[in-house]
C-alpha positions in Angstrom: -29.3 117.9 228.3 -26.1 119.2 229.8 -22.9 119.7 227.9 -21.3 116.9 229.9 -21.6 113.8 227.6 -23.4 110.9 229.1 -21.6 108.5 226.8 -18.1 109.3 225.7 -17.6 106.8 222.8 -19.6 104.9 220.3 -18.3 101.6 221.8 -19.5 102.7 225.2 -22.9 103.5 223.8 -23.4 100.3 221.8 -21.8 97.7 224.0 -22.6 99.4 227.3 -26.0 99.9 225.7 -27.6 102.1 228.4 -28.4 98.7 229.9 -32.0 99.9 229.7 -33.4 97.1 227.5 -32.4 94.0 229.5 -29.5 92.7 231.5 -28.0 91.3 228.3 -29.5 93.7 225.8 -27.3 96.0 223.8 -29.8 97.8 221.6 -31.2 101.3 222.1 -34.8 101.7 220.8 -35.2 104.0 217.8 -38.6 104.3 216.3 -40.6 106.1 213.7 -39.4 108.3 210.9 -36.1 108.9 212.6 -34.9 105.4 211.8 -36.0 105.7 208.2 -34.3 109.0 207.8 -31.0 107.7 208.9 -31.3 104.3 207.3 -31.2 106.0 203.9 -32.6 104.7 200.7 -31.3 101.1 201.3 -33.8 100.0 203.9 -33.5 96.9 206.0 -35.6 94.0 205.0 -35.1 94.6 201.3 -33.7 91.1 200.8 -30.0 90.4 201.5 -29.6 87.6 199.0 -27.2 84.7 199.1 -24.3 86.8 200.3 -26.0 87.0 203.8 -25.4 83.5 205.0 -26.6 82.6 208.5 -25.2 80.1 211.0 -27.5 78.7 213.7 -25.7 77.0 216.5 -27.7 74.5 218.6 -26.1 73.5 222.0 -27.2 70.1 223.3 -26.4 71.0 226.9 -25.5 68.4 229.4 -23.7 65.9 227.3 -25.8 64.0 224.7 -25.5 60.2 224.7 -24.2 59.9 221.1 -24.1 56.1 221.4 -27.9 55.9 221.8 -28.4 58.7 219.2 -26.3 57.2 216.3 -26.5 53.5 217.2 -24.0 50.8 216.1 -26.6 48.1 216.2 -24.3 45.5 214.5 -21.6 45.8 217.2 -22.2 43.2 219.9 -20.1 45.2 222.4 -22.9 47.8 222.4 -25.5 45.3 223.7 -23.1 43.8 226.2 -22.3 47.2 227.7 -25.9 48.3 227.8 -28.1 45.5 229.0 -31.0 47.8 229.8 -30.3 51.0 227.8 -29.4 49.5 224.4 -31.9 50.1 221.6 -33.2 46.8 220.1 -32.1 46.2 216.5 -35.7 46.0 215.3 -36.4 49.5 216.7 -33.5 51.3 215.2 -34.2 53.8 212.4 -31.6 52.4 210.0 -29.2 54.7 208.1 -26.8 52.1 206.8 -26.3 48.4 207.3 -24.6 49.0 210.7 -25.8 52.3 211.9 -29.1 53.9 212.8 -30.9 56.6 214.8 -32.8 56.4 218.0 -36.4 55.3 217.2 -37.8 58.6 218.7 -35.7 60.7 216.3 -38.2 60.4 213.4 -37.6 64.0 212.4 -33.9 63.5 212.1 -34.4 60.4 210.0 -36.6 62.2 207.6 -34.1 65.0 207.2 -31.3 62.5 206.7 -33.4 60.7 204.0 -34.1 64.1 202.3 -30.4 64.9 202.1 -30.7 67.8 204.5 -28.7 66.3 207.4 -25.0 65.4 207.8 -23.7 63.4 210.8 -20.0 63.7 211.8 -19.1 60.7 213.9 -16.7 60.4 216.8 -16.1 64.1 217.4 -14.0 65.3 220.3 -10.6 66.7 221.2 -7.3 65.5 222.8 -7.1 64.9 226.5 -10.8 65.3 227.0 -12.3 66.8 230.2 -15.4 65.3 231.8 -16.4 68.5 233.6 -19.5 70.1 232.2 -18.2 73.6 232.7 -14.6 73.0 231.5 -15.6 71.0 228.5 -18.3 73.4 227.5 -15.7 76.3 227.7 -13.3 74.2 225.6 -15.9 73.7 222.8 -16.9 77.4 223.0 -13.4 78.9 222.9 -12.1 76.1 220.5 -8.9 75.6 222.6 -8.5 72.4 224.8 -5.7 74.1 226.6 -7.9 77.0 227.6 -5.4 79.7 226.5 -8.1 81.9 224.9 -10.3 84.4 226.7 -12.6 84.8 223.7 -15.1 82.5 222.1 -14.5 81.1 218.6 -17.4 83.0 217.1 -16.5 86.1 219.1 -13.0 85.9 217.4 -14.7 85.5 214.1 -16.6 88.8 214.6 -13.5 90.5 215.9 -11.7 89.4 212.7 -14.3 90.5 210.2 -15.3 93.9 211.4 -16.5 96.1 208.6 -13.9 98.3 207.1 -13.5 101.5 209.2 -15.7 100.1 212.0 -14.3 99.8 215.5 -16.3 96.7 216.2 -19.0 94.5 214.6 -22.5 95.5 215.7 -24.1 93.4 218.5 -27.1 92.5 216.4 -24.9 90.5 214.1 -25.1 87.7 216.7 -28.2 86.9 218.7 -28.4 84.3 221.5 -31.7 83.2 222.8 -30.2 82.6 226.2 -30.3 84.3 229.6 -26.6 85.4 229.2 -24.5 85.8 226.2 -22.6 82.4 225.6 -18.9 82.4 225.8 -18.7 81.2 222.1 -20.0 84.6 220.9 -17.9 86.9 223.1 -14.9 88.4 221.5 -12.1 90.8 222.6 -14.2 93.6 221.1 -17.4 92.0 220.1 -20.4 91.6 222.4 -23.6 89.8 221.1 -27.2 90.5 221.9 -28.8 87.9 224.2 -32.4 87.6 225.4 -34.6 84.7 226.3 -37.9 86.0 224.8 -39.1 88.9 222.7 -40.5 90.8 225.7 -37.0 91.2 227.1 -36.4 94.0 224.6 -38.5 96.5 226.4 -37.8 99.6 228.5 -36.5 98.7 231.9 -35.6 101.7 234.1 -34.3 99.7 237.1 -31.7 101.7 239.0 -30.6 103.9 236.2 -30.6 107.6 236.7 -32.8 110.2 235.1 -30.1 111.5 232.8 -30.0 108.0 231.1 -33.8 107.9 230.9 -33.9 111.4 229.4 -31.3 110.4 226.8 -33.3 107.3 226.0 -36.5 109.3 225.5 -34.8 111.9 223.3 -33.3 109.2 221.1 -36.7 107.5 220.7 -38.5 110.7 220.1 -42.1 109.5 219.9 -43.0 112.4 217.5 -41.0 110.5 214.8 -38.8 113.5 213.9 -35.0 113.2 214.0 -33.9 114.3 217.5 -32.2 117.7 217.3 -28.6 117.4 218.5 -27.3 120.1 220.8 -23.7 119.1 220.6 -21.4 116.9 218.5 -21.6 114.0 221.0 -25.4 113.8 220.8 -25.3 113.9 217.1 -22.6 111.2 217.1 -24.7 109.0 219.3 -27.8 109.5 217.3 -26.3 108.7 213.9 -23.9 106.0 215.0 -26.6 104.1 216.8 -29.2 104.4 214.0 -26.9 103.5 211.2 -25.5 100.5 213.1 -28.5 98.8 214.6 -32.2 98.0 214.1 -34.6 99.3 216.6 -35.4 97.0 219.4 -39.1 97.2 218.5 -38.4 95.8 215.1 -36.4 92.9 216.7 -39.1 92.3 219.2 -41.7 92.2 216.5 -39.6 89.8 214.5 -38.7 87.5 217.4 -42.2 87.6 218.7 -43.6 86.3 215.4 -45.8 89.3 214.4 -45.0 88.5 210.8 -47.7 86.3 209.3 -47.9 84.1 206.2 -49.8 85.1 203.2 -52.8 83.3 204.5 -52.8 85.4 207.6 -51.8 82.7 210.1 -48.8 82.6 212.4 -46.2 80.3 211.0 -44.2 77.7 212.9 -44.4 76.7 216.6 -46.2 73.9 218.4 -43.6 71.2 218.1 -40.2 70.3 219.5 -40.7 71.7 223.0 -38.5 74.5 224.2 -36.1 74.0 221.3 -38.9 74.2 218.9 -40.1 77.5 220.4 -36.5 78.9 220.2 -36.1 77.9 216.6 -39.5 79.3 215.8 -38.2 82.7 217.1 -35.1 82.3 215.0 -37.1 81.6 211.9 -39.2 84.7 212.6 -36.1 86.8 212.7 -34.6 85.2 209.6 -37.8 85.9 207.7 -37.8 89.4 209.0 -34.4 89.8 207.3 -32.5 91.0 210.3 -28.7 91.6 209.6 -27.8 88.8 212.0 -25.1 86.3 210.9 -25.2 83.9 213.8 -28.0 82.7 216.0 -27.4 80.6 219.1 -29.9 78.5 220.9 -29.6 75.9 223.7 -31.5 72.7 224.5 -31.0 71.4 228.0 -31.6 68.1 229.7 -28.9 65.8 228.2 -27.2 65.0 231.5 -28.9 61.6 231.8 -27.2 60.0 234.8 -30.5 58.4 235.9 -33.6 57.0 234.2 -32.2 57.6 230.8 -34.6 55.6 228.7 -37.6 57.9 228.9 -35.7 61.1 229.2 -33.5 60.5 226.2 -36.5 59.4 224.2 -38.2 62.7 224.8 -35.0 64.6 224.0 -34.6 62.8 220.7 -38.3 63.3 219.8 -38.1 67.0 220.5 -34.8 67.5 218.7 -36.0 65.7 215.6 -39.4 67.5 215.6 -37.9 70.9 216.2 -35.2 70.6 213.5 -37.7 69.1 211.0 -40.1 72.0 211.6 -37.4 74.6 211.3 -35.9 73.2 208.1 -39.3 72.8 206.5 -40.3 76.4 207.4 -37.1 77.8 205.9 -37.5 75.7 202.8 -41.1 76.9 202.3 -39.9 80.5 202.7 -37.2 80.0 200.1 -34.5 80.7 202.8 -32.9 77.3 203.4 -30.0 77.9 201.0 -28.8 80.8 203.2 -29.0 78.9 206.5 -26.6 76.3 208.1 -27.4 74.6 211.4 -24.7 73.0 213.5 -25.2 71.2 216.8 -22.7 70.5 219.5 -22.6 68.9 223.0 -19.8 69.2 225.5 -19.2 65.4 225.5 -20.8 62.1 225.0 -21.6 59.5 227.6 -19.8 56.4 228.9 -20.2 53.3 226.9 -21.2 51.2 229.9 -24.5 52.0 231.6 -24.4 52.8 235.3 -26.4 51.3 238.2 -29.0 54.1 238.1 -30.4 53.3 234.7 -28.3 56.1 233.0 -24.9 56.9 231.7 -22.1 59.0 233.1 -19.9 61.7 231.5 -17.9 60.4 228.5 -15.9 61.7 225.6 -16.6 61.5 221.8 -20.1 62.0 220.3 -21.6 63.0 217.0 -22.2 66.4 215.6 -25.1 67.2 213.3 -25.4 69.8 210.5 -28.6 70.7 208.6 -29.3 72.6 205.4 -29.5 72.4 201.7 -25.8 73.1 201.1 -24.3 70.5 203.3 -22.8 67.2 202.0 -25.4 64.9 203.5 -24.9 61.5 205.0 -22.3 60.0 207.4 -18.8 61.5 207.8 -15.9 59.9 209.5 -16.0 56.5 211.1 -18.1 55.5 214.1 -15.8 54.8 217.1 -15.0 51.2 217.5 -16.4 49.8 220.8 -13.5 47.3 221.0 -11.0 50.1 221.2 -12.1 52.4 224.0 -10.3 55.3 225.7 -10.6 55.2 229.5 -13.9 53.3 229.0 -15.2 55.9 226.5 -15.6 56.2 222.8 -12.3 57.4 221.4 -12.6 60.5 219.2 -11.5 60.3 215.6 -12.3 63.8 214.5 -11.2 67.0 216.3 -14.2 69.3 216.6 -12.1 72.2 215.3 -12.1 70.5 211.9 -15.9 71.0 211.8 -15.5 74.6 212.9 -12.8 75.1 210.2 -15.3 73.9 207.6 -18.0 76.3 208.9 -15.5 79.2 208.9 -13.9 78.5 205.5 -16.8 77.2 203.5 -19.8 79.0 205.1 -18.6 82.2 206.8 -15.9 82.7 204.3 -13.0 83.5 206.5 -9.6 81.8 206.9 -10.0 79.3 209.8 -6.5 80.1 211.1 -7.6 83.6 211.8 -10.1 82.3 214.3 -8.8 78.9 215.5 -5.2 79.9 216.2 -3.9 76.8 214.5 -4.2 74.8 211.3 -7.0 72.3 211.2 -8.0 70.6 208.0 -11.6 71.5 207.3 -13.9 68.5 206.8 -15.6 68.4 203.4 -19.1 68.7 204.7 -20.3 71.9 203.0 -20.8 72.3 199.3 -18.8 75.2 197.9 
C-alpha cells in the first residue's frame, strides 16, 4: 500500500464505508481473530442488560385507514359515511363499549387483551398535508413546517454521541429498507440500511483496486491482526474494529443462523413481508447487536380502490406479525428491553369514495407494543360529528408520542431532539 492514505478520516471510512458492501451499507468486514483481538475482554454478545433498550419503528406506508382499524361502532355517522366499507357491529373485535378492532386484526386484539399493546387515538399535526411524500417527511423529521434537514431519530443519535466520539456508529440504527429512511439520518449520523442479509456481502462494482486491496488487508483471512505500515492504516484498523461489528456477524444474525435450544429456526412464517422483516429484527436482537433502533416498513395502505379485501389482508398480516414478534421476544426473555411503535403518514377520509376505497385523510391511531407500555386506549377517538375538512380532526400531536419515547424510553430530553416543548404522553411505565 502506498503512503498516500486512501481514507483521510475515521468519518470518511465509517460513513463513506468503502461502499463495498451494498449501496446503503456502512460496514467494513472484519473477521477472525483480528476482531477478537481488538474487541478486548468485553466481547459483544455478552448480554447488555436492561440499559440497552431497543426501539423498533414500524412504518405503515401509504396511509392506514384508522377508522376501519379502531372502529367507533356506536357512532351512527360511521355507518352513514361508509355504506359499503363499514365493519358490521357484530364483526368488530370489541375493546370497549364503543370501540373495537378490525375483525381480521386478531393478533392485535390478543396483544391488547394481554396488556402488551397501547393505542393512541386521533394522532396528527396542525395544518395536515395530504401528500404522501410531504406528510411522510413531516412525520420523519418531526416538523410540520419542514424546517429541519435531519430526521428526528437522526437528531437523537447526533445528540447522544458517546463521549469523545465524533459520531455515533452506523450499526446503532438498522433499517430493513432499500435506502436509509429520512427519520434515521442526522447531521452527522448515518444508519445502516439493507433489505436482506445477503446485501452485506462483498460488491466490487466500479471501485478501484486500491479500495479492494485495502478491503482484503483489513479482512485478513489468516485471522491475524493486519500489520499497519503507517499511522493512517493503524487508525483505520483500530477505529473500525472497536466501533463496529463485522458484517459477517450482522449477516449471520439477520439471516437467522442462530437457532433455538431444540435446534430449530425460530420465528418466521406469518405476517407476510412485515413478519419476515420482524423475524430478521428478532434474530439481530437475540444476537445482541449494539443496535438501539430498528426500522421496518409495511407497504400497501394506500387503499383508494377495492379496500375491503386489501385492508383485511393488511390487518391480518399486521396483527399476525406483531403477535409473533412479541411472543418470540417474550419467550427469549427480551421483551422488557424492546418497545415497538407504529406510524402512518395520515389516515383516510371519513366518507368512502366511488371506487370502493378511501382517499387521503388526516388523523389516525398509533400503536405501541411491549411489556413496559401503559396498555389500553389513550386520548379520545375523534368525533365523527366534528370533522376537519371532511377528515377526522387530530386531538394528539404525534410529537407528544415521540416525546414520550425519547424521555421515557431512550432517556434523552425531548427538547434536544424535537426543537420544541411537547408534553410527553404517559404511555410508557418509568
